C-alpha positions in Angstrom: -0.3 -0.1 -0.1 1.4 3.5 -0.9 0.2 6.0 1.5 -0.4 9.7 0.1 -0.8 12.9 2.3 -2.5 15.9 0.0 -1.5 19.3 1.5 -3.6 22.6 0.7 -2.5 24.1 -2.5 -3.1 23.8 -6.2 -0.8 21.1 -6.5 -3.7 18.8 -4.9 -5.3 18.8 -7.7 -3.0 16.4 -9.2 -3.2 14.3 -6.6 -6.5 12.1 -8.3 -3.9 11.7 -11.0 -1.0 10.7 -8.5 -3.1 8.0 -7.1 -4.6 6.7 -10.4 -1.2 6.1 -12.2 0.1 4.3 -9.0 -3.4 2.2 -9.0 -2.8 1.4 -12.8 0.7 0.1 -11.7 -0.9 -2.5 -9.5 -0.9 -0.6 -5.8 -3.3 0.0 -3.4 -3.6 3.4 -2.3 -4.9 5.2 0.7 -5.1 9.4 0.7 -4.9 11.9 3.5 -6.8 15.0 3.3 -4.8 17.5 5.3 -6.5 20.8 6.8 -7.3 23.4 4.2 -6.8 20.8 1.1 -10.8 20.9 0.5 -10.6 24.1 -0.2 -8.8 22.9 -3.7 -10.3 19.5 -4.1 -13.1 17.4 -2.4 -12.9 13.8 -1.8 -15.4 12.6 -4.5 -12.5 13.4 -6.6 -10.8 10.3 -5.2 -13.6 7.6 -5.4 -12.4 5.3 -7.8 -8.3 5.5 -7.2 -7.8 5.7 -3.4 -9.6 5.0 -0.4 -9.7 8.2 2.1 -8.3 8.1 5.4 -7.0 9.8 8.4 -4.3 7.9 8.9 -2.7 5.0 7.5 -4.9 1.1 8.4 -1.3 -0.6 7.6 2.3 0.2 7.4 2.7 1.5 4.0 5.6 0.7 1.6 6.2 4.1 0.6 4.8 7.8 1.6 3.9 10.6 -0.4 3.7 14.3 0.3 2.4 16.1 -2.4 1.9 18.9 -2.0 4.1 19.5 1.0 3.8 22.8 2.8 6.6 24.5 4.7 4.5 22.9 8.1 5.2 19.8 6.2 8.6 20.3 5.6 9.2 21.0 9.1 7.2 18.2 10.7 9.3 15.5 8.6 12.5 17.2 9.1 12.3 16.9 12.6 10.5 13.6 13.0 7.3 15.1 14.5 5.3 13.3 11.7 3.9 10.1 13.1 3.6 7.9 10.0 7.2 9.1 8.4 9.0 6.7 10.2 11.9 4.9 7.7 9.3 4.4 5.1 10.7 5.5 1.5 9.2 8.8 1.5 9.0 11.6 -1.8 8.2 14.8 -0.9 6.9 17.2 -3.3 7.3 20.7 -2.0 4.5 23.7 -3.4 5.4 27.2 -1.8 5.4 30.6 -2.9 8.8 32.2 -3.9 9.8 34.2 -0.4 9.0 30.6 1.2 11.3 28.6 -0.9 14.2 30.2 -0.6 13.6 31.1 3.3 16.5 29.7 5.1 14.9 27.3 7.8 12.8 26.2 4.5 15.7 25.4 2.9 17.6 23.6 6.1 15.0 21.9 6.5 15.2 20.5 3.0 18.8 19.6 3.5 17.8 17.7 6.2 15.4 15.8 4.6 17.7 14.7 1.9 20.2 13.9 4.4 17.8 11.6 5.8 17.5 10.1 2.5 13.6 11.4 1.5 13.5 12.4 -1.7 12.9 16.1 -2.7 11.1 17.0 -5.9 11.4 20.8 -6.4 10.7 22.7 -9.5 11.7 26.5 -10.0 9.5 29.0 -8.0 8.2 26.9 -5.3 5.7 25.2 -7.9 4.9 21.7 -7.5 6.7 18.9 -10.0 4.3 17.4 -12.3 2.2 14.1 -11.1 4.4 11.9 -13.4 7.7 12.7 -12.0 6.2 12.0 -8.8 4.6 8.9 -9.4 8.0 7.9 -11.6 10.4 8.3 -8.5 8.3 6.5 -6.2 8.2 3.4 -8.0 11.4 4.1 -8.7 12.3 4.0 -5.2 9.6 0.9 -4.2 11.5 -1.3 -7.1 10.2 -3.6 -9.1 11.1 -6.4 -11.9 13.4 -3.8 -13.7 14.4 -2.2 -10.7 18.1 -1.1 -10.7 18.1 -1.3 -14.8 19.0 1.6 -16.7 17.3 1.7 -20.1 17.7 4.0 -22.8 14.9 4.7 -25.0 14.5 6.2 -28.7 10.6 7.8 -29.6 9.6 10.1 -32.7 10.6 10.0 -36.1 13.5 11.9 -37.4 13.3 14.5 -39.9 15.7 15.5 -42.7 16.1 18.9 -43.9 15.7 19.7 -47.8 16.0 23.6 -47.1 15.5 26.1 -44.6 11.7 25.3 -43.8 11.2 22.1 -45.7 11.8 18.1 -44.7 11.8 14.7 -45.7 10.2 12.5 -42.4 7.5 10.2 -41.1 4.3 10.0 -39.5 5.7 8.8 -36.4 4.5 10.5 -33.3 6.7 8.6 -30.5 3.6 7.5 -28.8 4.9 4.0 -28.3 8.7 4.9 -27.3 6.8 7.1 -24.6 4.6 4.4 -23.6 7.5 1.9 -23.4 9.4 4.8 -21.5 6.5 4.9 -19.0 5.8 1.7 -18.2 10.0 0.8 -17.9 9.7 3.3 -15.2 6.5 2.0 -13.7 8.6 -1.1 -13.5 11.1 0.2 -11.7 14.0 1.2 -14.3 15.9 4.6 -14.8 14.6 5.4 -18.2 16.0 7.9 -20.5 14.3 9.1 -23.8 16.3 10.3 -26.9 13.0 11.9 -28.9 12.8 12.9 -32.3 10.2 15.8 -33.1 8.2 14.8 -30.0 5.4 17.5 -28.6 4.7 16.3 -25.0 7.7 15.8 -23.2 7.3 12.4 -20.7 8.0 13.4 -17.4 10.0 11.5 -14.8 13.2 10.6 -16.4 16.2 11.9 -18.9 14.9 13.5 -22.4 17.1 14.2 -24.8 15.8 16.3 -27.8 16.8 15.5 -31.4 16.0 16.3 -34.8 17.9 14.5 -37.6 19.0 11.1 -38.4 22.9 12.5 -37.2 21.5 14.0 -34.1 19.7 10.6 -33.1 23.1 9.1 -34.2 25.0 10.7 -32.1 23.3 11.0 -29.1 22.7 7.3 -28.9 26.1 6.5 -29.6 27.2 8.8 -27.3 25.1 7.6 -24.6 24.4 3.9 -24.9 27.4 2.5 -22.8 25.8 4.1 -19.5 23.0 1.9 -20.3 22.0 -1.8 -19.7 19.7 -2.0 -22.1 18.8 0.1 -25.4 14.7 0.4 -26.8 14.9 1.7 -30.3 11.4 2.6 -30.9 12.3 5.8 -33.2 11.2 5.6 -36.9 14.9 6.2 -38.2 15.1 8.0 -41.7 16.4 5.6 -43.8 17.5 8.3 -46.6 18.3 12.0 -46.3 19.2 14.3 -49.0 22.3 14.4 -50.4 22.4 18.0 -49.6 20.8 20.7 -48.1 19.7 24.3 -49.2 20.7 27.3 -46.5 17.6 28.9 -48.1 13.8 28.5 -48.4 13.8 26.7 -52.0 10.9 29.0 -54.3 8.4 27.6 -56.1 9.3 28.7 -59.5 12.8 27.0 -59.1 13.6 23.7 -60.4 13.8 21.3 -58.0 15.5 17.6 -58.0 16.4 15.9 -54.4 18.9 13.3 -54.5 18.7 11.3 -51.3 21.7 9.0 -49.7 21.3 6.3 -47.4 21.6 6.6 -43.7 23.8 4.6 -41.4 22.5 1.9 -39.2 22.6 3.6 -35.6 20.9 -0.2 -34.5 24.2 -2.0 -35.9 26.7 0.4 -34.7 25.4 0.5 -31.6 25.7 -3.8 -31.2 29.3 -3.4 -32.8 30.4 -0.7 -30.1 28.4 -2.0 -27.2 28.6 -6.3 -27.5 27.0 -6.2 -24.2 24.4 -3.8 -24.2 20.4 -5.5 -24.5 19.5 -4.3 -27.7 15.5 -4.1 -28.7 15.0 -3.0 -32.6 11.6 -2.2 -34.1 10.7 -3.3 -37.6 7.9 -0.8 -39.2 6.9 -2.9 -42.6 3.6 -3.1 -44.9 2.5 -6.7 -44.6 3.4 -9.7 -42.3 6.2 -8.3 -39.5 7.2 -11.6 -38.8 9.5 -12.9 -41.4 10.9 -9.0 -41.5 11.2 -9.3 -37.5 13.2 -12.4 -37.6 15.4 -11.0 -40.6 16.7 -8.0 -38.9 16.9 -9.9 -35.5 19.5 -12.2 -37.9 21.2 -9.0 -39.8 21.3 -6.7 -36.7 22.6 -8.8 -34.1 19.9 -7.3 -31.5 18.1 -9.1 -28.8 15.1 -8.8 -29.9 13.0 -7.2 -32.9 9.4 -6.0 -32.3 7.8 -6.1 -35.7 4.6 -4.0 -36.8 2.2 -3.6 -39.7 2.3 0.4 -40.4 -0.3 -0.1 -43.4 -3.2 -0.7 -41.0 -5.1 2.6 -40.3 -5.8 1.3 -37.0 -2.4 0.4 -35.4 1.2 1.8 -35.4 1.6 5.9 -36.3 -0.3 8.3 -34.3 -2.7 5.3 -33.2 -3.7 4.7 -29.5 -3.3 0.7 -30.3 -1.0 -1.3 -32.2 -0.3 -4.7 -32.5 3.2 -6.6 -32.9 5.2 -9.5 -33.4 8.1 -9.8 -31.4 11.2 -12.2 -32.4 14.1 -13.1 -29.9 16.6 -15.8 -29.8 14.6 -17.2 -26.7 11.5 -17.5 -28.6 8.5 -15.5 -30.5 5.3 -13.7 -29.5 2.5 -12.3 -30.9 0.6 -10.0 -29.2 -2.8 -8.8 -30.6 -4.0 -5.6 -30.8 -4.5 -3.8 -27.6 -3.6 0.2 -26.0 0.3 1.0 -26.4 0.3 0.9 -22.7 -0.3 -3.0 -23.1 1.6 -3.8 -25.9 4.4 -1.8 -24.4 4.2 -4.0 -21.1 4.4 -6.9 -22.6 8.0 -6.1 -24.9 9.2 -5.3 -21.3 8.1 -8.7 -20.1 9.8 -10.3 -22.5 13.0 -8.3 -22.3 13.2 -9.1 -18.4 12.8 -12.4 -19.6 15.1 -12.9 -22.4 17.9 -11.0 -20.3 17.1 -13.3 -17.4 17.3 -16.1 -20.1 13.9 -17.6 -18.7 11.6 -19.2 -21.5 9.0 -16.7 -22.6 7.7 -18.0 -25.8 
């Protein structure tokens, strides 16, 4: 059970979202509304996601104080909160600027950090996002991917033609973001190299890139720091041979010569033989044979194939249907939400890394 203490402040509006995310990760949630909190949010907002209590009904596996006032910080720092104890604790302060910078408040925060409490601060005293709180709580609690460092690529690269036009694809980054989110829920430490993804996934490293070259540079530079790489991004196979520095005018005659890009996945494998690598293969038609071939040619540990010719799955949709090929087995994942597909991919990855039978 996870216990959430909700303090008074605008950040209280995020408490139901925090509860829902944790419940969806498989945890029971008990929440307590501190005095004054009902001025911001009522009990009905927690009806389907948490049990409202005055104090925990059992020993919590983790504690969350969000938003945390200066009074809450003082109680926790000086051991005056009866529920804190040695339970893993995440504290998300929400303070006005003057209070956030007050010496007494800074001392309390420093005391909490020394006591191994996780303090999540944001500029100007605002509370951090619900996603970051959930990620840090689940990471602290551990999970089947606890202690694992995972690098995920997401989105689609864009190859410039001139100063305004580019060669690109329709990847939205939803599959990559779903994988990163589920990996965090399972306890992994996650970073994302995101190509042209509009919405930032909270709670981890976020490296924004645009082109194939930038994606390649970041992945090759960082891959050695991780235990696993999941390449869910749609990386361009071709890029213009030359780029115009200005906008090409309509009346200009235009011929574009494309040259093949390098194979990032194969380069990563060659440079990092011990890295667990999951590749993706987007194809028109049967994804199984394509996934098997890419597995053999690229030296990946797993390859996830999906049929992008179907309008109901793949690029830009909320659902996907994939075929997972690996050296330890094969699995067909029927059409489901990208979150469910992501969870299956990670389950297979975890089993393969542990050399368990998974087919």
